[in-house]
N, CA, C and O atoms as CSV, one atom per row, in Angstrom:
chain,resi,resn,atom,element,x,y,z
A,1,MET,N,N,9.907,106.658,-97.005
A,1,MET,CA,C,11.211,106.211,-97.455
A,1,MET,C,C,12.295,107.090,-96.815
A,1,MET,O,O,12.210,108.317,-96.873
A,2,ALA,N,N,13.287,106.483,-96.220
A,2,ALA,CA,C,14.362,107.219,-95.562
A,2,ALA,C,C,15.316,107.805,-96.593
A,2,ALA,O,O,15.557,107.218,-97.647
A,3,GLU,N,N,15.848,108.963,-96.269
A,3,GLU,CA,C,16.799,109.619,-97.157
A,3,GLU,C,C,18.208,109.138,-96.838
A,3,GLU,O,O,18.576,109.006,-95.671
A,4,SER,N,N,18.988,108.880,-97.873
A,4,SER,CA,C,20.365,108.465,-97.688
A,4,SER,C,C,21.272,109.693,-97.716
A,4,SER,O,O,21.201,110.505,-98.639
A,5,PHE,N,N,22.121,109.821,-96.702
A,5,PHE,CA,C,23.068,110.924,-96.671
A,5,PHE,C,C,24.429,110.506,-97.208
A,5,PHE,O,O,25.368,111.302,-97.214
A,6,GLY,N,N,24.535,109.279,-97.653
A,6,GLY,CA,C,25.791,108.799,-98.202
A,6,GLY,C,C,26.580,107.998,-97.188
A,6,GLY,O,O,26.206,107.894,-96.020
A,7,ARG,N,N,27.675,107.438,-97.658
A,7,ARG,CA,C,28.519,106.610,-96.795
A,7,ARG,C,C,29.930,107.174,-96.713
A,7,ARG,O,O,30.875,106.456,-96.388
A,8,SER,N,N,30.068,108.455,-97.008
A,8,SER,CA,C,31.388,109.071,-96.936
A,8,SER,C,C,31.409,110.103,-95.811
A,8,SER,O,O,30.376,110.649,-95.425
A,9,PHE,N,N,32.593,110.350,-95.304
A,9,PHE,CA,C,32.755,111.328,-94.236
A,9,PHE,C,C,33.143,112.670,-94.838
A,9,PHE,O,O,33.952,112.741,-95.762
A,10,THR,N,N,32.554,113.733,-94.301
A,10,THR,CA,C,32.871,115.087,-94.729
A,10,THR,C,C,33.332,115.871,-93.510
A,10,THR,O,O,32.687,115.846,-92.462
A,11,VAL,N,N,34.458,116.569,-93.657
A,11,VAL,CA,C,35.015,117.368,-92.563
A,11,VAL,C,C,34.485,118.800,-92.703
A,11,VAL,O,O,34.562,119.407,-93.772
A,12,VAL,N,N,33.945,119.322,-91.592
A,12,VAL,CA,C,33.324,120.646,-91.597
A,12,VAL,C,C,33.929,121.481,-90.474
A,12,VAL,O,O,34.027,121.027,-89.335
A,13,GLN,N,N,34.332,122.701,-90.804
A,13,GLN,CA,C,34.811,123.646,-89.791
A,13,GLN,C,C,33.636,124.509,-89.364
A,13,GLN,O,O,32.965,125.118,-90.197
A,14,VAL,N,N,33.389,124.559,-88.053
A,14,VAL,CA,C,32.279,125.321,-87.490
A,14,VAL,C,C,32.858,126.495,-86.701
A,14,VAL,O,O,33.786,126.325,-85.909
A,15,THR,N,N,32.301,127.687,-86.926
A,15,THR,CA,C,32.746,128.882,-86.214
A,15,THR,C,C,31.597,129.420,-85.371
A,15,THR,O,O,30.505,129.684,-85.875
A,16,ALA,N,N,31.863,129.578,-84.078
A,16,ALA,CA,C,30.852,130.075,-83.140
A,16,ALA,C,C,30.801,131.599,-83.191
A,16,ALA,O,O,31.636,132.244,-83.825
A,17,ASP,N,N,29.807,132.156,-82.509
A,17,ASP,CA,C,29.647,133.608,-82.428
A,17,ASP,C,C,30.887,134.299,-81.873
A,17,ASP,O,O,31.213,135.413,-82.283
A,18,ASP,N,N,31.575,133.646,-80.947
A,18,ASP,CA,C,32.761,134.247,-80.327
A,18,ASP,C,C,34.036,133.966,-81.122
A,18,ASP,O,O,35.139,134.185,-80.623
A,19,THR,N,N,33.892,133.494,-82.330
A,19,THR,CA,C,34.953,133.185,-83.310
A,19,THR,C,C,35.792,131.952,-82.976
A,19,THR,O,O,36.766,131.677,-83.677
A,20,THR,N,N,35.446,131.202,-81.928
A,20,THR,CA,C,36.138,129.931,-81.710
A,20,THR,C,C,35.694,128.952,-82.799
A,20,THR,O,O,34.568,129.020,-83.290
A,21,THR,N,N,36.582,128.059,-83.159
A,21,THR,CA,C,36.266,127.103,-84.217
A,21,THR,C,C,36.316,125.680,-83.683
A,21,THR,O,O,37.028,125.369,-82.728
A,22,GLN,N,N,35.540,124.836,-84.332
A,22,GLN,CA,C,35.517,123.407,-84.047
A,22,GLN,C,C,35.577,122.673,-85.368
A,22,GLN,O,O,35.146,123.195,-86.396
A,23,ILE,N,N,36.108,121.472,-85.345
A,23,ILE,CA,C,36.096,120.608,-86.524
A,23,ILE,C,C,35.112,119.484,-86.270
A,23,ILE,O,O,35.222,118.758,-85.282
A,24,TRP,N,N,34.155,119.346,-87.165
A,24,TRP,CA,C,33.138,118.293,-87.086
A,24,TRP,C,C,33.345,117.336,-88.248
A,24,TRP,O,O,33.850,117.718,-89.303
A,25,VAL,N,N,32.949,116.085,-88.039
A,25,VAL,CA,C,32.963,115.088,-89.106
A,25,VAL,C,C,31.533,114.584,-89.269
A,25,VAL,O,O,30.923,114.089,-88.321
A,26,ALA,N,N,31.010,114.716,-90.485
A,26,ALA,CA,C,29.638,114.294,-90.765
A,26,ALA,C,C,29.659,113.081,-91.677
A,26,ALA,O,O,30.432,113.028,-92.632
A,27,LEU,N,N,28.819,112.119,-91.385
A,27,LEU,CA,C,28.668,110.954,-92.250
A,27,LEU,C,C,27.611,111.303,-93.288
A,27,LEU,O,O,26.453,110.896,-93.197
A,28,ALA,N,N,28.054,112.073,-94.279
A,28,ALA,CA,C,27.143,112.569,-95.309
A,28,ALA,C,C,27.957,113.124,-96.472
A,28,ALA,O,O,29.146,113.421,-96.344
A,29,LYS,N,N,27.281,113.254,-97.603
A,29,LYS,CA,C,27.894,113.897,-98.759
A,29,LYS,C,C,28.156,115.360,-98.403
A,29,LYS,O,O,27.436,115.931,-97.584
A,30,PRO,N,N,29.179,115.976,-99.006
A,30,PRO,CA,C,29.498,117.370,-98.666
A,30,PRO,C,C,28.307,118.323,-98.751
A,30,PRO,O,O,28.137,119.176,-97.880
A,31,SER,N,N,27.494,118.190,-99.775
A,31,SER,CA,C,26.359,119.103,-99.938
A,31,SER,C,C,25.342,118.951,-98.809
A,31,SER,O,O,24.660,119.914,-98.457
A,32,GLN,N,N,25.237,117.769,-98.249
A,32,GLN,CA,C,24.290,117.530,-97.166
A,32,GLN,C,C,24.929,117.745,-95.795
A,32,GLN,O,O,24.243,118.096,-94.835
A,33,ALA,N,N,26.229,117.535,-95.707
A,33,ALA,CA,C,26.926,117.683,-94.431
A,33,ALA,C,C,26.782,119.096,-93.879
A,33,ALA,O,O,26.563,119.286,-92.683
A,34,LEU,N,N,26.906,120.072,-94.748
A,34,LEU,CA,C,26.802,121.461,-94.322
A,34,LEU,C,C,25.424,121.744,-93.720
A,34,LEU,O,O,25.321,122.377,-92.669
A,35,THR,N,N,24.386,121.282,-94.376
A,35,THR,CA,C,23.019,121.477,-93.871
A,35,THR,C,C,22.818,120.771,-92.535
A,35,THR,O,O,22.223,121.339,-91.620
A,36,LEU,N,N,23.308,119.540,-92.414
A,36,LEU,CA,C,23.148,118.781,-91.171
A,36,LEU,C,C,23.874,119.449,-90.006
A,36,LEU,O,O,23.339,119.529,-88.901
A,37,VAL,N,N,25.079,119.922,-90.251
A,37,VAL,CA,C,25.851,120.562,-89.190
A,37,VAL,C,C,25.196,121.879,-88.779
A,37,VAL,O,O,25.061,122.157,-87.588
A,38,LEU,N,N,24.792,122.685,-89.750
A,38,LEU,CA,C,24.152,123.964,-89.421
A,38,LEU,C,C,22.853,123.765,-88.640
A,38,LEU,O,O,22.494,124.598,-87.808
A,39,ALA,N,N,22.159,122.678,-88.902
A,39,ALA,CA,C,20.927,122.380,-88.163
A,39,ALA,C,C,21.225,121.994,-86.708
A,39,ALA,O,O,20.355,122.108,-85.845
A,40,ALA,N,N,22.444,121.543,-86.442
A,40,ALA,CA,C,22.803,121.061,-85.106
A,40,ALA,C,C,23.451,122.125,-84.221
A,40,ALA,O,O,23.502,121.964,-83.002
A,41,VAL,N,N,23.943,123.203,-84.817
A,41,VAL,CA,C,24.634,124.228,-84.024
A,41,VAL,C,C,23.687,125.376,-83.694
A,41,VAL,O,O,22.567,125.441,-84.202
A,42,SER,N,N,24.146,126.264,-82.849
A,42,SER,CA,C,23.347,127.421,-82.460
A,42,SER,C,C,23.169,128.388,-83.630
A,42,SER,O,O,24.003,128.469,-84.532
A,43,GLU,N,N,22.064,129.110,-83.583
A,43,GLU,CA,C,21.794,130.113,-84.614
A,43,GLU,C,C,22.908,131.156,-84.616
A,43,GLU,O,O,23.373,131.581,-83.558
A,44,GLY,N,N,23.324,131.557,-85.789
A,44,GLY,CA,C,24.382,132.545,-85.910
A,44,GLY,C,C,25.761,131.948,-86.142
A,44,GLY,O,O,26.683,132.654,-86.550
A,45,TRP,N,N,25.910,130.653,-85.888
A,45,TRP,CA,C,27.179,130.004,-86.155
A,45,TRP,C,C,27.300,129.764,-87.657
A,45,TRP,O,O,26.295,129.702,-88.364
A,46,THR,N,N,28.512,129.631,-88.131
A,46,THR,CA,C,28.738,129.357,-89.551
A,46,THR,C,C,29.482,128.034,-89.705
A,46,THR,O,O,30.106,127.540,-88.766
A,47,ALA,N,N,29.403,127.479,-90.896
A,47,ALA,CA,C,30.086,126.212,-91.166
A,47,ALA,C,C,30.607,126.223,-92.589
A,47,ALA,O,O,30.023,126.835,-93.483
A,48,GLU,N,N,31.712,125.536,-92.776
A,48,GLU,CA,C,32.357,125.458,-94.083
A,48,GLU,C,C,32.919,124.055,-94.282
A,48,GLU,O,O,33.612,123.527,-93.413
A,49,VAL,N,N,32.621,123.465,-95.416
A,49,VAL,CA,C,33.172,122.148,-95.750
A,49,VAL,C,C,34.650,122.327,-96.071
A,49,VAL,O,O,35.022,123.194,-96.862
A,50,LEU,N,N,35.486,121.504,-95.453
A,50,LEU,CA,C,36.926,121.538,-95.706
A,50,LEU,C,C,37.301,120.444,-96.696
A,50,LEU,O,O,36.729,119.354,-96.679
A,51,ASP,N,N,38.247,120.740,-97.540
A,51,ASP,CA,C,38.732,119.771,-98.525
A,51,ASP,C,C,39.826,118.925,-97.873
A,51,ASP,O,O,41.011,119.050,-98.182
A,52,VAL,N,N,39.379,118.059,-96.957
A,52,VAL,CA,C,40.286,117.217,-96.182
A,52,VAL,C,C,39.773,115.788,-96.253
A,52,VAL,O,O,38.586,115.534,-96.053
A,53,ALA,N,N,40.657,114.876,-96.534
A,53,ALA,CA,C,40.271,113.463,-96.553
A,53,ALA,C,C,40.718,112.798,-95.259
A,53,ALA,O,O,41.826,113.031,-94.776
A,54,LEU,N,N,39.845,111.974,-94.709
A,54,LEU,CA,C,40.208,111.203,-93.521
A,54,LEU,C,C,40.996,109.970,-93.939
A,54,LEU,O,O,40.746,109.391,-94.996
A,55,THR,N,N,41.935,109.580,-93.114
A,55,THR,CA,C,42.669,108.341,-93.375
A,55,THR,C,C,41.732,107.165,-93.110
A,55,THR,O,O,40.667,107.335,-92.516
A,56,ALA,N,N,42.122,106.003,-93.542
A,56,ALA,CA,C,41.321,104.800,-93.299
A,56,ALA,C,C,41.143,104.566,-91.801
A,56,ALA,O,O,40.061,104.176,-91.361
A,57,ALA,N,N,42.190,104.800,-91.018
A,57,ALA,CA,C,42.114,104.615,-89.571
A,57,ALA,C,C,41.134,105.611,-88.950
A,57,ALA,O,O,40.355,105.245,-88.070
A,58,GLN,N,N,41.167,106.854,-89.397
A,58,GLN,CA,C,40.235,107.863,-88.877
A,58,GLN,C,C,38.797,107.506,-89.246
A,58,GLN,O,O,37.888,107.687,-88.435
A,59,GLN,N,N,38.586,107.007,-90.444
A,59,GLN,CA,C,37.243,106.606,-90.863
A,59,GLN,C,C,36.730,105.457,-90.005
A,59,GLN,O,O,35.563,105.445,-89.615
A,60,ARG,N,N,37.595,104.494,-89.712
A,60,ARG,CA,C,37.188,103.383,-88.846
A,60,ARG,C,C,36.825,103.888,-87.460
A,60,ARG,O,O,35.837,103.444,-86.874
A,61,MET,N,N,37.615,104.812,-86.934
A,61,MET,CA,C,37.351,105.368,-85.611
A,61,MET,C,C,36.001,106.108,-85.604
A,61,MET,O,O,35.225,105.971,-84.659
A,62,CYS,N,N,35.729,106.877,-86.641
A,62,CYS,CA,C,34.443,107.581,-86.737
A,62,CYS,C,C,33.300,106.590,-86.893
A,62,CYS,O,O,32.226,106.791,-86.326
A,63,SER,N,N,33.513,105.535,-87.645
A,63,SER,CA,C,32.468,104.519,-87.832
A,63,SER,C,C,32.135,103.837,-86.520
A,63,SER,O,O,30.964,103.585,-86.237
A,64,LEU,N,N,33.147,103.531,-85.711
A,64,LEU,CA,C,32.914,102.906,-84.412
A,64,LEU,C,C,32.144,103.839,-83.497
A,64,LEU,O,O,31.216,103.413,-82.810
A,65,THR,N,N,32.522,105.109,-83.483
A,65,THR,CA,C,31.832,106.093,-82.652
A,65,THR,C,C,30.390,106.216,-83.093
A,65,THR,O,O,29.491,106.241,-82.253
A,66,TYR,N,N,30.149,106.293,-84.392
A,66,TYR,CA,C,28.793,106.431,-84.918
A,66,TYR,C,C,27.955,105.190,-84.603
A,66,TYR,O,O,26.790,105.311,-84.223
A,67,SER,N,N,28.532,104.018,-84.756
A,67,SER,CA,C,27.769,102.792,-84.552
A,67,SER,C,C,27.364,102.605,-83.094
A,67,SER,O,O,26.416,101.874,-82.807
A,68,ARG,N,N,28.058,103.246,-82.183
A,68,ARG,CA,C,27.708,103.145,-80.767
A,68,ARG,C,C,26.645,104.173,-80.374
A,68,ARG,O,O,26.213,104.219,-79.222
A,69,GLY,N,N,26.230,104.989,-81.330
A,69,GLY,CA,C,25.168,105.949,-81.067
A,69,GLY,C,C,25.622,107.221,-80.373
A,69,GLY,O,O,24.806,107.956,-79.816
A,70,THR,N,N,26.916,107.481,-80.405
A,70,THR,CA,C,27.436,108.701,-79.788
A,70,THR,C,C,28.193,109.507,-80.838
A,70,THR,O,O,28.740,108.944,-81.786
A,71,PHE,N,N,28.221,110.781,-80.671
A,71,PHE,CA,C,28.884,111.628,-81.643
A,71,PHE,C,C,30.020,112.411,-81.003
A,71,PHE,O,O,30.314,113.529,-81.424
A,72,THR,N,N,30.652,111.848,-80.006
A,72,THR,CA,C,31.784,112.500,-79.372
A,72,THR,C,C,33.048,112.090,-80.105
A,72,THR,O,O,33.089,111.047,-80.757
A,73,SER,N,N,34.057,112.898,-79.999
A,73,SER,CA,C,35.325,112.578,-80.672
A,73,SER,C,C,36.232,111.796,-79.769
A,73,SER,O,O,37.341,111.439,-80.167
């Protein structure tokens, strides 16, 4: 049985070893988004869920990107 990560977008700030930051958007519940992002980045990087809501237009844009099988912004 496949696990559901939810149908909401969670914004995550990722910090690299050199202290540069990136903003990621995960299609998952906040509690799961952090785990998914940390699994995708290099060891030693940190991640933090941000209390930011995406607009409807941003959600549509992320949905289109996700549905095409790419995770680029």
